[in-house]
N, C-alpha and C positions, 0 to 999 in steps of 0.2 A: 219381633225381636224377642225369640225363648229365655223363659227366665230357668237360669240356673239353677238347680237342687240342690246344690252344695251349701252356695250362702258363703263360700268362703273358707267351709269346714271341711277338712279330708275326711274322707268316709261319711260324708254327711248323707247320703238318702239310706247308707246299710243302717245308721245309728238312729235314724228314725222309725225305720221298719224295726230294730229291735227294741226301741223305746213303744212302739204300737202293740205287738207281741205282748209285751210285759205290761200293759195294760188291761189287755185283754184278759191275762193269767190272773190280774188281781181283781177284775169285774167278776169273772168265771164263779169264785167263789162268794164273793158277796150277793151275785144274784141269785145263787142257791140258799143262801141264808136267809135274804128278804123273802124269797118265795116260800120259803118252811115255813119262817115264822109268822107269816100272814095266814098261812093257811092254818095253822095252829092256833089262831087268834093272840098271838102274843102282843102285849101293848108294847113291847120296847123292842120290834121290829127293825125299827129306823137303826136305834143305838147299836142295836147287834150289827146292822150294815155296815154304819160308819167306822165302828172298831174293827170290822173286817178291813175296809178299806184303808185305814189308816195303818193296821198291822202289815196290811201288804206294802203300803208305801216305806213303813218302817224298816220292816224287815224281808222285802221283798217277797217272794212265794210264800218261803216259808213260815212268814209271820202271819199271814192270811191264812193259811192251814192251821195253823197252832189256834187263831180265832174262832176257826170252824170247829176244831175238836171241842174249846170250851164251850162254843154254842151245843153241839150235840151232847156235852156232857152236864152244863148247868143250863142254858136255855129253854131247853126243852122242857115241858111239863109234863 
């Protein structure tokens, strides 16, 4: 018996794809910030990464990019 992809939600597969794309768009800036901070031996690399993820969750892609700009201005030594 095949498993329905919609689970009773209209547009279920499409919403799942949009959600996954959103997660990737939030994870990319966080990945950039973490890699850059660890290469520069920044002791707050994890904190900047968490702030980028939270900014992305609260303010969508714009929030994540705002945290990246703040990192580039303030976080780099």
